[in-house]
N, C-alpha and C positions, 0 to 999 in steps of 0.2 A: 468406374477409367482407374484404370491401373497409372500409379504414377512413380520413376524410375527413381527412387531417390539420389543413389551417384550422381546419376545426368542434373538433378539441382543444383547439389552440391557443385559441381564444376560450373555450371548455370551461377551460385551462385558467388564461386571464384571469381568471375570471368571477370563482371559485375563489378566488385569489388576493383580488381588488379585495373580496369578502365580509369573507375572514379579517381583512385591513387597517382596513376598518370598522367590524368589530367590535374588533377590539382598542383603537382608536383611542374607541370608546363607554365601551368598559366602564374607560378613565379611571384604568385600576391606575398605581402608581408601581414597579415591578416594571420592568424593563428584557426586553420581550418579543424571545427573538433568532429570528427566523425562519432555518431550519438544514434540513438538504439533504444525505445521501447520493450520492443520486443514482443507487442501486443497490437492487433489492428485496429485500421484508423479509426472509428468512431467510437472506439476505447476512450472515455476517459483520464488515463491512464496514458494515452499518447498526445489524443487530444481535448484540455489543451496542455496538458504536462507534459511536453514535449513540443508542439508546433511553436507554440508559445515562446517556450524555454529558447527554440532558435532564433524565432524574432526578434526577442528581446535581449541577446549576445551582445549584437552590433549595435545597439541603439544604448544600449548600459556605459560597454568598453570604450564607446568613441570609435571603433568601424575596428580596433584589435580582434575581437573575436567573434569566430561566427560559427555556423553548423551544417554541418551536411546529413541529414537525416536518414537510417537505413529502416527498411519495411523490415517484413517477418520471413523473406525472403532470404534473409540474410544472418538473422539471429532469433532467435524467439526468450523469453524466460527463460524456457528450464536452460539452454545455452548462453546464456546470458554471461557467464560468469569467464567458462571455458571463453568468448570474444571478445571481452574485456582482458583476460591474461593475456593470448594470443595480441594482444592490440588490432586486431580488428576492428573493434569500438574501443570506445576512449571512452566514452559517458553512458550510461545504460541504466534501466530501472531492477533494483534488484529486491528479492524476494527472499530474505534472511530465512523464512519458514522452507526454504527448501537446503538451508545448511546449517541443520540443527547442533549437529555436534563444532560448526567450524563457529558458529556465532550464537551461541548459548546468555554470554549477558546482555544482547540485544530482544534475543528472542523467549527471555527470562520474565520480560515486559509488552514484549512483542506481540507474543500468544497469549497473555489477560486480555480479550478482547472486550469483557467484558466491563474492564475500569473503563472502557473510552464513556466518555459526555456524551448525554441527546446531540450538543452541538458539535458537531467533528471537526469545527477548526476549533474548540479548546482541547480537546484530544490529537489533532496533528502538530500541532505547537507545542504542547507537554511532550510528545514524546519528542522533536525535536532538539529543544531543549534540554530532553533527561541522556541524549544519546551524542550529543552536542560535548555535553562537561563529564561522561561517562569514560574515564580513562580504560578501565577493562574493556567496556563497547570498544573505544579507540585501537586497542591495545588487538582488537580480533578484527577492526577493519586493514588493519597496516597488514597484519599476517593474509590475510586474501589478496592483497596490492589494487586495494582503491581506499578511495577517500570520500567521507559519508559530508553532505549537503542536511538535508531536514527530511520529512516523512510526511506523509496525507490523510487523510483521513476520509472511508466513507460507513455512514450508519448501515446497521444492519435487521432483518425484522425478518420476518417467520412465510412462507410460501409454502403452502400444502392442497396436497388433493383431496384434504378429508379436513372438516373445521376444526381450529384449536382456536378454542377461549381459557378451558378449565385444567388445570395439573392431570382429570383425567383424560382428558383427549390425548396427551403425551404417548400415555401406554403404548407400547406395543408402536410407537412410529417410527419408520425407518426413513431417518433424515443425512442429507448428506451433508457435514459439516467442513469447513477449513482453516479452523487452528483447533488445537488440541484441547481448548478453555473449552470453545461448543461441543466439541463431544464427548467432552464429562457431562456438559450439563445435562444433557443429550440422555447419556448411559443414567446419571442420578433421578432425570424425568420419568425412566420406567420404556424410555425409545433405544434403538438400537442406530448409533453413528458410523455412518460413515465415509469415508477420507476418500474425496476424489476432488478433482478440479470443476471450477465454475461452468469451465468451458464442458463438461460431462455430462454437465447440469441435466442437460435436452435431453437428453438421447438413456440415461437411468429414468428420468418422470412418465418418457410416453413408452418405455417397457414397465414400470410400475416394479424395480429393482428397487428405487425411494418410493420414500411418501410424497417428501416435502424436501426445501434444502434453504439451511439458514442462509442468510442474504441480503446485497441491496435491493427493495423491493423494487431499483431501478434494471433490472436482471430482467423485469417483465420486457422490458423494452431490448434493450441490449444481448442478451439471447434468448428472444422471443420464449418467455414460463410464464406465456400470459397462456401459452398453449395449448400447455401441459397440466397449469396447476389452475386449481378452481377457489381458492382463499388467499386471502391475507393478512398476519395477524401482525395489526401493528403496536407490536412488539421488542422494549429498545431492548436490544440483544447489544448492548453497543456498539463499537465499531472492529471495520478492519485497517490497522492502523500497521500492519507486520511489514513496512515498503523503508527503501533505500530509494530517495528519489531516481536522484542524479547523483550516482558515484562513477568519479572520478577516477580511472586508474589512474594510478602512483605516479610516473613517473612522466605521467602530462600536469597534473597539480605541480609536480617540482619542478616544472618548466616555467610554468606559471611566473608573470612578477604580481608581486602584491596585492597591486590595482588592477590585475586581472581576473586575482583570482578572489575580488570585492564584487567583482561584475557577474564572476561566473553566479558568486553564492547568491546578490542581489536577484539576478535572474531564477534562482531554480526559485527564494521564496516567491514572486510575482506570481513563479507557475502554479506553483505548491499550492498557496494561495487560491488559485482561480480554482483548481481543479478539485479542491475540496466544495468549493460553490459550487462548482457544474455537478459534482454528485447528490447534493441538495435539492440542484434541477431537476435531477433526472428521477428522483425518489420521487415526488408532488406529479413527474409526467409518468412516470410507470404508474402509480395510484388511478391517472386516469385513465389511459391506455386499460388496467385493469377492468371498470367501470367498466367501460364502454363494449369491454368483451368479456363482458356478463361477471366477471368474479366476484365475488365477494370480501368486503373488507370489515375485519373482525378486531372489535374492542377486545384486549383480554383481559379478566377479569381478576378483582383484588385475588384473588387464594394465588392463580398464575402467577403476578409479578411477585407476588410474598414470597412462595416458590422458588421461583429465580433468584431474589436477591438474597433468604437462607443459602440457598447452592453457594452466590457468590462468596460470603462472606466466610466459608467456612474455608474454599477452595483455595483464597489463595494464603492460607498456610500449609494447604496440604501441596500446592504447585509449586510453593517456594522450596519445603523440606525437599521434595523428588526432585527441584535441580538441582540442588546441591549436592542429590546422594546421587545422581544420576553424571553431572559434567561438573562437578567440583568446584560450581562457584561458590562463593565467602560474601557471607552476607545477606544473603538472598532475600528473606523478610523484609531487611532495612532498605534495599534497596526496590522492593516494590510499593512501601510506604514513601520514598521519597517519589517517586512517581504519584502515585496518590496527592502529592501534595502536590506537586502540580499540575497536576489538574488542577484541583484549590488553587491554585495560584491565577491558569488562565480564564479561570472561570470568570475569576474576579475583573481580570484585565478586561478582557473580552466583553464580558456583561457591561463593561463603563463606558462601554462607545459605543457608535450608532450601528458595529460589524459589518460596517463596508470595504474594499480591499485593500487601500488606501491604509484606515486604519491599525487594520489587522497587519498590512506588513509595516507601517511603521513602529509594533510593537516587537515583531520577531527583530528588526531592525536595533530595538534600542533595549531588549530584552538578551537577545539573542549575540548577532553580529557582531557589534561595537565592543561585549564584553568578552570575544577569541581575536587572537592576535593570532593575524592570519599568514605571516608568517613564519610562525613556527607549528600550526594546524595541519595535521595531516603527516607530520614529517616522521 
């Protein structure tokens, strides 16, 4: 079927115009935020990250904030930056890896997937605290015209068309990767890294363009990868955490009272914790679907784990030097060490709780939110 792109754009503009007119005509006193995840309805970074955020806004702001959630017919992840800068969208999901030159300090730690903890709630919290308190990162977001709230995290493993359990099994494999560090790891193990989005992985696997993908086991369900792979290796290759969950257009943030900013951030925190929990649920669901579909689930050998850990230790130093050289980042090695220390801090904090949503949200509030001056944050 041929899709007429200009017609789609015209339709999207018409939909948005109707929404704006109806909002103005309603004359409601509450501030209705135009929001978009840029993702399909069943994706966890849409539901619950944005659907629950939408529900929580009026609850936590005493009705002073609400949200209208747009779908991919209005905007996608790829053009979210343009949508926010134009004002079409006021709160959207940012993937900083799309803007390496604009957000180098964010990507310094966001791209180091292998720093991610096996409990992604730990990674998400550490990442959130790091970016909120990173002056250079905050300056980058200001220049982009958005205010950062927090980041969630998604645990990654290895899905392949061939069994992988030993280091030698990696040699010659063409593996789809989403982050620079995963790409460097694949190359270091003797494989060939192929950069592409998750949405392109099914076709690439079905056509044997790649032999596997470094991704979440949940993609067995989300992107039907169980149909085009045969093996899952339970190798902990960290997390995907290069995410800015609810990025708020600067002018909108500046128009909010401190109380409404706090309500927005609290809603974002709760949705964040729920989303990371949903990723973990989907990993377990993905394992069940994989077994039911005849996929083989493998444990990595001690040699493969050791080889990966050896790579990580060496890569932290080289990636810091590379970031300083390519983007002019100062103190990259110290910044990476600081992020590592925050991962250790949050491992202890969350490990001392029952792991419930309420407990983790309370930690976000006491360790991050209560230490931020929302009157000046993002200014």
